[in-house]
C-alpha positions as CSV (number, residue, x, y, z in Angstrom):
1,X,102.2,112.1,78.8
2,X,104.3,109.3,80.1
3,X,104.4,105.6,80.0
4,X,104.1,102.9,82.7
5,X,105.0,99.4,83.0
6,X,102.2,97.5,85.2
7,X,103.3,94.5,86.8
8,X,101.2,92.3,89.0
9,X,101.2,88.6,90.3
10,X,104.7,87.7,89.2
11,X,104.8,85.3,92.2
12,X,108.7,85.0,92.3
13,X,109.6,82.0,94.4
14,X,106.8,79.7,93.2
15,X,107.6,76.0,92.9
16,X,105.0,74.3,90.5
17,X,103.7,70.7,91.3
18,X,105.9,68.8,88.5
19,X,108.7,66.3,88.8
20,X,111.7,67.4,90.5
21,X,114.1,68.5,87.5
22,X,111.4,70.3,85.6
23,X,110.0,71.8,88.7
24,X,113.3,73.3,89.4
25,X,113.8,74.6,86.1
26,X,110.5,76.3,86.0
27,X,111.3,77.6,89.3
28,X,114.5,79.5,88.1
29,X,112.7,80.4,84.9
30,X,110.1,82.2,86.8
31,X,112.6,84.1,89.1
32,X,114.1,85.4,85.9
33,X,110.7,87.2,85.0
34,X,111.5,90.1,87.2
35,X,114.8,90.8,85.2
36,X,113.0,90.5,81.8
37,X,110.6,93.1,83.2
38,X,113.5,95.5,84.1
39,X,115.3,94.9,80.9
40,X,111.9,95.9,79.0
41,X,111.4,98.9,81.2
42,X,115.2,100.0,80.4
43,X,114.6,99.7,76.7
44,X,114.6,103.2,75.6
45,X,112.2,102.2,72.7
46,X,109.7,101.5,75.3
47,X,110.0,104.8,77.1
48,X,108.8,103.8,80.4
49,X,109.2,106.4,83.1
50,X,107.2,104.4,86.0
51,X,107.0,100.7,87.1
52,X,103.9,99.7,89.1
53,X,103.9,96.5,91.1
54,X,100.3,95.8,92.1
55,X,101.1,93.2,94.6
56,X,102.1,89.6,94.8
57,X,105.7,90.3,93.6
58,X,106.6,87.3,95.7
59,X,104.7,84.1,96.2
60,X,104.9,84.3,100.0
61,X,105.7,86.8,102.7
62,X,109.2,85.2,103.4
63,X,110.9,84.5,100.3
64,X,114.5,83.1,100.2
65,X,117.2,85.5,101.0
66,X,119.0,85.0,97.8
67,X,115.9,85.9,95.8
68,X,115.2,88.9,98.0
69,X,118.6,90.1,97.3
70,X,118.3,89.6,93.3
71,X,114.8,91.6,93.4
72,X,116.3,94.4,95.3
73,X,119.1,94.6,92.9
74,X,117.1,94.6,89.9
75,X,114.6,97.2,91.1
76,X,117.6,99.3,92.0
77,X,118.6,99.1,88.2
78,X,115.3,100.9,87.6
79,X,116.1,103.6,90.3
80,X,119.7,104.1,88.8
81,X,118.2,104.8,85.5
82,X,115.5,107.4,86.8
83,X,112.5,105.2,86.5
84,X,110.5,105.4,89.5
85,X,109.2,102.1,91.3
86,X,106.0,101.8,93.2
87,X,105.5,98.6,95.2
88,X,102.2,97.5,96.8
89,X,102.2,94.3,98.8
90,X,99.6,91.5,97.7
91,X,97.7,88.8,99.8
92,X,100.7,86.2,99.1
93,X,103.5,88.5,100.0
94,X,101.1,90.1,102.7
95,X,102.9,93.0,105.1
96,X,100.6,91.8,107.9
97,X,103.3,89.8,109.6
98,X,106.2,90.6,111.7
99,X,108.7,88.9,109.6
100,X,107.0,89.8,106.2
101,X,109.8,90.9,103.6
102,X,108.5,94.4,103.2
103,X,108.8,94.9,107.1
104,X,112.1,93.3,107.2
105,X,113.4,95.1,104.0
106,X,111.5,98.5,104.1
107,X,114.4,100.5,104.8
108,X,116.2,99.6,101.6
109,X,113.5,98.8,99.3
110,X,113.8,100.5,96.1
111,X,111.4,103.2,95.3
112,X,108.2,103.8,97.2
113,X,106.9,100.9,99.4
114,X,103.2,101.7,100.1
115,X,102.4,100.4,103.6
116,X,99.1,102.4,104.3
117,X,96.4,99.8,105.6
118,X,93.6,101.9,104.0
119,X,93.1,103.7,100.5
120,X,95.2,106.8,100.8
121,X,96.9,109.4,98.8
122,X,100.5,108.1,99.3
123,X,102.6,110.5,97.2
124,X,102.4,113.2,94.5
125,X,105.1,112.5,91.9
126,X,106.7,114.0,89.0
127,X,106.9,111.9,86.0
128,X,108.6,113.6,83.0
129,X,107.2,116.9,84.0
130,X,103.8,115.7,84.7
131,X,102.1,115.7,88.3
132,X,101.0,112.4,89.2
133,X,98.6,111.8,92.2
134,X,99.1,108.3,93.6
135,X,96.5,106.5,95.7
136,X,97.1,102.9,97.1
137,X,97.0,100.9,100.1
138,X,98.5,97.6,101.6
139,X,96.1,95.2,103.0
140,X,97.1,94.6,106.6
141,X,95.3,91.9,108.7
142,X,93.9,93.2,111.9
143,X,94.3,96.9,110.8
144,X,92.6,97.3,107.5
145,X,88.9,97.5,107.9
146,X,86.9,95.3,105.5
147,X,83.4,94.9,106.1
148,X,82.2,94.0,102.5
149,X,83.7,95.9,99.5
150,X,85.7,98.8,100.0
151,X,84.1,102.2,99.4
152,X,86.1,105.0,100.8
153,X,88.5,106.1,98.2
154,X,90.2,109.3,98.3
155,X,88.8,111.7,95.5
156,X,91.1,112.5,92.6
157,X,92.9,115.6,92.4
158,X,92.0,118.5,90.1
159,X,95.2,118.6,88.3
160,X,97.5,116.2,86.8
161,X,97.1,112.4,86.6
162,X,95.4,110.3,89.1
163,X,96.7,106.9,89.5
164,X,95.4,104.2,91.8
165,X,97.0,101.0,92.6
166,X,95.4,98.2,94.6
167,X,96.0,94.5,94.9
168,X,92.1,93.2,95.4
169,X,89.0,91.9,93.6
170,X,86.7,94.3,91.8
171,X,83.0,93.9,92.9
172,X,83.8,90.2,94.0
173,X,83.7,89.6,97.6
174,X,86.1,86.7,98.1
175,X,86.9,87.2,101.8
176,X,88.9,90.0,103.6
177,X,92.2,89.0,102.2
178,X,91.0,89.1,98.6
179,X,90.4,92.7,99.5
180,X,87.0,93.4,97.8
181,X,86.8,96.7,95.9
182,X,83.5,98.6,95.2
183,X,83.5,99.3,91.4
184,X,80.9,102.4,91.7
185,X,82.7,103.7,94.3
186,X,86.0,103.6,92.3
187,X,84.3,105.1,89.4
188,X,83.0,107.9,91.5
189,X,86.6,108.9,92.8
190,X,87.5,109.9,89.5
191,X,90.8,108.2,88.9
192,X,92.6,108.1,85.5
193,X,93.9,104.7,85.7
194,X,93.6,102.0,88.3
195,X,96.2,99.6,88.3
196,X,95.0,96.2,89.6
197,X,96.4,92.8,90.9
198,X,95.2,89.5,92.2
199,X,93.3,88.4,89.1
200,X,95.6,86.2,87.2
201,X,93.9,86.2,83.7
202,X,94.0,90.0,83.3
203,X,91.4,92.2,81.8
204,X,90.1,95.7,82.0
205,X,86.9,97.7,82.7
206,X,85.8,101.2,82.0
207,X,85.2,102.9,85.5
208,X,83.7,106.5,85.1
209,X,86.3,108.5,83.2
210,X,88.9,106.1,84.2
211,X,90.1,102.5,83.3
212,X,90.8,99.7,85.6
213,X,93.1,97.2,84.7
214,X,94.2,93.8,85.7
215,X,97.9,93.2,84.3
216,X,97.6,89.7,85.2
217,X,100.1,86.9,85.5
218,X,102.7,86.9,83.1
219,X,104.3,83.6,83.6
220,X,101.9,80.7,84.5
221,X,101.7,78.7,87.5
222,X,99.9,75.5,86.1
223,X,97.6,74.4,83.5
224,X,94.5,75.8,85.2
225,X,96.3,79.0,85.6
226,X,98.5,79.5,82.7
227,X,99.2,83.1,82.8
228,X,98.8,85.9,80.1
229,X,102.4,85.8,78.5
230,X,102.2,89.4,78.1
231,X,103.4,92.7,79.6
232,X,101.0,95.5,80.5
233,X,102.2,99.1,79.4
234,X,99.8,101.9,79.5
235,X,100.2,105.5,78.2
236,X,99.0,108.3,80.8
237,X,98.4,112.2,80.8
238,X,97.4,113.0,77.3
239,X,93.4,112.0,77.1
240,X,92.2,108.5,78.3
241,X,94.6,105.9,79.5
242,X,96.0,103.7,76.5
243,X,96.9,99.9,77.3
244,X,99.0,97.9,75.1
245,X,100.1,94.2,75.3
246,X,103.6,93.4,74.6
247,X,104.7,89.5,74.3
248,X,106.6,88.0,77.1
249,X,109.2,85.4,76.5
250,X,108.1,83.1,79.0
251,X,107.2,79.2,78.8
252,X,103.7,78.7,78.2
253,X,101.3,76.2,79.9
254,X,99.1,74.5,77.0
255,X,96.1,72.4,78.0
256,X,94.8,70.4,75.3
257,X,91.5,68.3,75.2
258,X,91.7,65.3,72.9
259,X,88.4,63.4,72.0
260,X,89.4,59.7,71.5
261,X,86.1,58.4,70.3
262,X,86.9,58.8,66.4
263,X,90.1,56.7,66.8
264,X,90.1,53.0,66.0
265,X,93.8,52.2,66.7
266,X,96.4,53.4,69.2
267,X,98.6,54.8,66.4
268,X,95.9,57.1,65.3
269,X,95.8,58.6,68.9
270,X,99.5,58.8,69.0
271,X,99.7,60.7,65.7
272,X,96.8,63.1,67.0
273,X,98.8,63.8,70.2
274,X,102.0,64.5,68.2
275,X,100.2,67.1,65.9
276,X,98.9,68.9,69.0
277,X,102.2,69.3,70.8
278,X,103.9,72.8,71.1
279,X,107.6,71.9,71.4
280,X,108.3,74.9,73.3
281,X,105.5,74.7,75.9
282,X,104.7,72.8,79.3
283,X,102.0,70.5,78.0
284,X,98.9,68.6,79.5
285,X,96.9,66.5,76.9
286,X,93.5,65.3,78.6
287,X,91.8,62.3,76.7
288,X,88.4,62.3,76.7
289,X,85.4,60.3,74.9
290,X,84.9,56.4,74.7
291,X,87.8,54.1,73.7
292,X,87.9,51.6,70.8
293,X,91.1,50.0,72.1
294,X,93.0,49.0,75.2
295,X,94.8,52.3,76.3
296,X,98.2,51.8,77.3
297,X,99.0,55.3,78.9
298,X,102.5,54.5,80.1
299,X,103.5,52.9,76.7
300,X,102.1,55.9,75.0
301,X,103.9,58.4,77.0
302,X,107.3,56.4,76.7
303,X,106.7,56.4,72.7
304,X,106.1,60.2,72.7
305,X,109.2,60.6,74.4
306,X,110.2,64.2,75.4
307,X,109.1,66.5,72.7
308,X,108.3,69.3,75.1
309,X,110.0,70.7,78.5
310,X,107.1,68.5,80.1
311,X,104.3,66.4,78.9
312,X,101.6,64.9,81.0
313,X,98.9,62.6,79.6
314,X,95.5,62.7,81.7
315,X,92.9,59.7,81.1
316,X,89.4,61.2,81.3
317,X,87.9,58.7,78.9
318,X,84.5,57.7,79.7
319,X,85.9,53.9,79.1
320,X,85.5,51.4,76.4
321,X,82.7,51.8,73.6
322,X,79.8,49.3,74.2
323,X,80.9,47.1,71.2
324,X,84.4,46.7,73.2
325,X,82.6,45.8,76.4
326,X,80.3,43.4,74.7
327,X,83.3,41.6,73.1
328,X,84.9,41.4,76.5
329,X,81.7,40.2,78.4
330,X,81.7,37.2,76.0
331,X,85.1,35.9,77.0
332,X,85.2,32.9,79.2
333,X,87.6,34.9,81.5
334,X,87.6,36.6,84.9
335,X,87.6,39.8,83.3
336,X,84.6,38.6,81.0
337,X,82.8,37.5,84.3
338,X,83.6,40.9,85.9
339,X,82.1,42.8,83.0
340,X,79.2,40.5,82.6
341,X,78.2,41.2,86.5
342,X,78.8,44.8,86.4
343,X,76.7,45.2,83.2
344,X,73.8,43.6,84.8
345,X,74.0,46.1,87.7
346,X,74.4,48.9,85.2
347,X,71.0,47.5,83.6
348,X,69.1,47.8,87.0
349,X,71.0,51.0,88.3
350,X,68.9,53.3,90.1
351,X,69.8,56.5,88.6
352,X,72.4,58.5,86.8
353,X,74.7,58.6,89.8
354,X,74.9,55.1,90.4
355,X,75.1,54.4,86.7
356,X,78.4,56.8,86.6
357,X,79.8,54.9,89.6
358,X,79.2,51.2,87.7
359,X,80.9,52.8,84.5
360,X,83.8,54.0,86.3
361,X,84.2,50.6,88.4
362,X,84.1,48.6,85.0
363,X,86.8,51.1,83.7
364,X,89.2,50.8,86.6
365,X,88.6,47.2,87.0
366,X,89.7,46.5,83.5
367,X,92.9,48.5,84.0
368,X,93.5,46.7,87.2
369,X,92.9,43.1,85.6
370,X,95.2,44.1,82.7
371,X,98.0,45.6,84.9
372,X,97.2,49.1,83.8
373,X,96.9,52.6,85.7
374,X,94.7,55.6,85.6
């Protein structure tokens, strides 16, 4: 019986689309994730004997030289402690290119670097006295033969643990570089554990006698891709694979949708936002619903200050309530005339699509007339 740390999609070197100071801090924090993974693997309480990297260790195939050196240094720490390391290239850090990091550094890459372009048995390992048969591949453009989901997997060996590592898409054909994998064929191959990368949200699925697991992306890349916030550790060699999730110390990305319809005053909205904030997270608050007051987004952002490492307010409201619009339309002003004329167009609109365009025009026009922004 032995324990494995299953990593995937660390995307070292990724810079998020955030303002410069925050972007650089998030970038540096992401590049420390591998060190945190190695520290976890070296913790004797975890009992890790094998580390699997199931693709997209880097965010691109030519990471910065300093990042490559630090990555090799961290993986060498594992080797020095007697922990075996398996690295499978992904579709971001693809091995296809002549200048790919895995081609340039192959001669000194710690552990076993998988380069086979098609599914193959790449090694038989001894892990804590157990025999481990390793099946894997590295997608290589122009060499890997992908005509629909891959089905030609080498069969499991009779004795020992059969372990497979792929960076691909289980039963989903998102194109050749997503490396579609046929679930039925994997089940028929008879592996005990299939370590997967590529799907950032994580997840697992029983395939025949084995378990296919997406470790997921530990540290998020954005509000739509927030990561799992946890490490994946699996115990193999004594019955079915057993998976556990261990919390990781990474800065979370939090997205909050807040319906403003019930608020009558700006102060109520400000209070609700403050109550929703996580001071340790990168936060986006999306405002939805209908407004009963003028929304000064820049002023609201300024009053909230810096309660989080990053806070972004997004106005996705449908505009002002009908009562507010009627009040504005009654004004003897330019904006009153503007609203009256567009309300007339709205009343005679041809369908939902045109009506939505008119409502957005009222909303944006009123913001412009008061000097606001969306």
